[in-house]
Structures are given as C-alpha cells and as structure tokens.
N, C-alpha and C positions, 0 to 999 in steps of 0.2 A: 505491501502499499504505501502511494505514493506522501508523502505531510513532508508540508515550506511551515519554517518556523520565523517569523519574521522581532527580532528585537533591534531596540534600538532608541526606540521613539522615544519622546520626552516634552519637558515647555523650554523655551530658549527664548533667550530674546531680538526682539531684529538687529538686524547683522552678525548674530548667531553663527554655529554650525553644527550637526549632526552625524549621526554615519550608523545607518539603516543593512542590521544583516539579514539575508534572510538563507534557512539552512535545511536545505533537503534531506529526503531519509533516502535519498538512493541517487549511484552516479550524474553527478548534473548531465557529465554529453548523452545523459537519457533524452536531453530535450531537442528541442529543433530552436526552442528560443525561450528567452527567461527577459524575465521584464520586473520594472513595479509602475501601480498606479496607485491616483488616490483621487480618494471620494471625501470633496467636504460637505457641509449639514445644505439640503436643499437643493446640491448639483448631481450632478451623475457619475459618476463611476471615469476619473479619463488616462490616460497615458503620460508616464513621467518621464519614464525611460529603457530603451528592450533593447535588445541584440540576438542574434535571431543568425543562424549560419547561413552561410550566403550571404548578405547582408549589413550594409554599412549600421554603425546603430545610431538608434533617431529618438530623441531628446525630444519633448516639448519646448514649442519656442520658449512658453512662460520663464523654463528652467535652465536655460544652453548659456553656457558658461559659467552657472554656478552648480551647476547639478554635473556628478561623474558616478556614471554606473559600471561597476565593475566584476571578477569572479577572483575565485583562487581556488581550482580546478579540487585539488588536493583535499580540502576540506568542507565539498561540493558547496560551496557558499558563494553569492552574489553580493553586494554591496550596495549602496545605496548612499555615496557622498556628499552630503547638502553643505552649500558655504551661502555665507551671505541670507538668506534667510526674511522670511521676509510674512505680513501678516495672512496675506494671502496662499502661503505657499500651509497653510493651515487644518490638516485632515487627515485619515484616518486613509497610510498607507499600505499597502497589500502587494507580496511580493506575487509574480504568476506563473508559474510554468508546461510552456504546451507539446506537447509530441509534434512529430512529424502525419503524423497519422487524426493528427487536430483534437487528445485529450486536454484539457487544460485542467491546468489545479493550480488552486488561489492558498493562499495562506488564512491568518484567523487573523490580522493586519496590527498595524501600529499606531497610536496618536502621535501624529506629533503638533504640537501649539508654539505658533510664534507671536506670543504677545509683542504690542507695538510702545 
C-alpha cells in the first residue's frame, strides 16, 4: 500500500522560510510524477510544483523564484523549500504521486500559515 506522509508545515512570518517533506512508503522511482499541491480555504486545490519523467520541472507562476522542489531518492523523499513566504501562501499543502498507469496518491496534508 502506498502512503505519502508530509511534514514541515507550521506558522511563519511574512518573508520567512519553511521546508516541507514528503516521505513515500515505496521507492519513489515507482512514480512517473511527484509534486506538491495546496488548497486555501474556499479555493480549489492548485499545483505548486511538480516534476515528471521526461518533462521539465513545473512551478506555479505565483511561486517561481521562491519555491524549489527537490528529491532525495535514497530516502524516498520529496521536498518543497519555500522562501520569501507571503500570506497568500497560507494553505494546506499536499504531496501527490502518480504512476504511469494513472494511479494517484495523496498525503494527508500539512498546514502552512504565513502571518502578515
């Protein structure tokens, strides 16, 4: 069974940084794509950053230059380094993994709150 467990969320002031981690229960080479999404209250879930086999890393325009997605294969972990955080970044952040057959897996989410 595939499990994704996020951590690293919290409360930070505007301009601060956080690093989110997503640990998979299986080898992350099992996935064709992995990424981070977020959902703010009253809004739809949106892509933040993701990478997929054979494609360039994709970032939402709102986070380009501030957020960086990376992976550590030996630890089956994907990270999201978030710098220069803004109140608009406040949301629940979810890790996502997708297989080449189209199966999608989600973590339970981690809350990020940026105070002004």
